[in-house]
N, C-alpha and C positions, 0 to 999 in steps of 0.2 A: 300501767298494768292493764291487761286485756279485760274488758267487761265480761262478766259471766252471762250465761244463758238464763232466760226466764221461761219456763215451761209450765203450763197449767193444764189441769184435767177437769173436765166438766161432765155432767150427765145426770140422769135421773137417779134417785136413791136405789141402791142395789145393783147398779150397772157394772160393778167390779173395779171402780176407780182405785180403791185402796190397794188392792192386789197388784194392779199394774204400776202404780206409783212406787211401791216398795221394790218391785222387780227392776224398774228403771233406775232407782237410786242405787241398788246393789250393782247393776251393770256399770254405772258411772264410777262408783267407788272402786270396783275391781280393776278399772282402767286407770286408777290413780287420780281421777277428777274429784276435786273438792266439791261436795254436794250438800245442799240444805233441803230437807223435806219439811214442809210446813202446811198449814191448813187454814181454811176460813169457814165460818167465823172462828177466830182464835189466833193462835200464833204468838201472842203476847199475853202477859198477865192481865192487862186490861181487856184484850180481845176475848180471852177465855171466860172472863166474868160476864161479858156481853153475850157470849155464846150460851152460857147457862140460862140467862134471862130469856133469850129468844126461843130456845128449843124446849124449855120446860113445859110439859103438857098442861100444867096447872094454870098457865097464863093464857087461858082461852079468850080473855077479854082484850088481848093486845090488838090495837088498831093497825091496819095495814101500813099506814104512813109511819107510825112508830117503829114497826118492824123494819121497814126499808131504811129508816134513818139509823137504827141500831146497827144494821149490817154495814152501812156506809161508815159509821163511826169506828167500828172494829177494823174495817179495811184501811181506813186512814192511818190508824195507829200501827197496824201491821206493815203497811207499805213504808212508812217513815222509819220505824224502829228496826225492822227485820229485813224486808225484801230489798229495798234500795241499797242499804249498806252491804249486804251480802253480794249482790250483783256487782257493785262498784269495786269490791275486793277481789273479783274474779271467780267467785263461787257460782256454780250452777244451782239455781233455785227451782225446785219442783213443788208446785203448790196445788193442794186439793181444793179446788174451787177458787174463783176470783170474781171479777166484775160481771162476767157473763151470767153467773148464778143469780145475781140480784136482778138483772134484766129479765131473765127467764122466770124466776120465782115471784118477784114482786111486780116487775113491769108487765109481764104477760099473765102470770098466775093470779096475781091480786088485781090486775087490770089498772095499775097505776100509770102505765104508759111511759112516755119519754122522760118525765121528771126523774125517774130512777136512774137513767143513764147520766143525766146532768149532775146529780148529787154525787154519783160515783166517780165521774171524771174529775170532780173537785177532790174527792178522797184519795185517788190514786196519783195525783200530781202529774198526769199525762203518761204514766208508766203503763205500757201495754205489753202483754206476753210476746215473746218471739214466736211461740207456737202453742196452740191450744188443741188438745185431744178431746173430742166430744164422743164419749162412749154412749151409744144409743141402744136402748133396750125398752121394750114395751113396759109402760109403768106398772101394770099389774104383775108382770113377770118379775120386775125388779122388787116390788113390795114383798112378793113371796119369798125372796132370797134373804130378806133382812132378818137377822137373828136378834133375839132379845126384845126389850120394850121399845116401842116406837116413840119418836120424839113428836113435838107439836106439829111440825110440818108433815112428817110422815103419816100422821093420823088424819090429814086432810082427805076429803072425798076424791073419788076417781076423776071427777070433772076438773078439779083443780090441777091434778097431776097431768092430765091430758093437755091442759092449756100450757103448762110448763114445757111439756114435750114439744108441742107445736112452736112455742117460743124459741126453743133451742134450734129447731129446724130453720126458723126464720133468721136467727143469728148466723147460722152456718152459711145460708144463702147470701147474707150481706157481707160476710167476711171470709171469702173462700181462700184467700192467701194465708190467713192466720189459723182458721179453724179447720181441723181435719176430722171428718166424721168417721168413727170406727164402729163397725157392727159388733156390739158387745155380746151377742148371742152365739158365741163361738168358744173354742178352747182357749185357756189361759196362755199357752205357749204361742199359739197362732196369732193372738192379739199382740203379745209382747214383740214378736218378730216384726209385725207390721209397724208398730210404733218405732222400733229401732231403725227400720228401713226408711221411714218417713223423716225422722230426725236427720239421718244421713243425707237424704235427698234434698232437704229444704234448708237446713241451717247448720249442719255440722258434717261436711263432706268426708272428714277423716274418722268419723265415729267408729265404723265397723272395722277399720284397720288399726285402731289404737291397741297398743300392747302394754 
């Protein structure tokens, strides 16, 4: 059986990831491609419980190392229980955030550095996305787009979110073959078209001609 694709979406909060992920899922399913949409932290019963712990605004005392290890623990369960089995069954997996998020938010944002990469490489068992879309948007603009109550990380000061943004830029520079930077300050349809064209050019030549 042919291995499924693994596509991830990254970016600052409010960059429009959710909208683009859902549009991509609909595109694949309209073409008859079995697709799984999932998210991090979360994606499993265990992961969703960890997500609640991490993002709860009441947990202001959470140590940065605790935070990083909780993310890695959720990712380890998610990779083993959901992502790997789906890919091995031929399903295309589209994931809202993956290992790059931890490197950006904890490695750069929390200033924990390279140990974040190390613990997450253990968590993902060597599984890397085939393609990652990094939707970039000024952190202040992104924050203004968020509706409803902010979670614990969204409530962090601007300096933290700027460090995360810079971390994403460095990751894109280090991984140009995998990470595709998308200007998220544009129309939804324009961004969606660029994503489809990129997938077709890089990992799925028959994508746009599928019936």
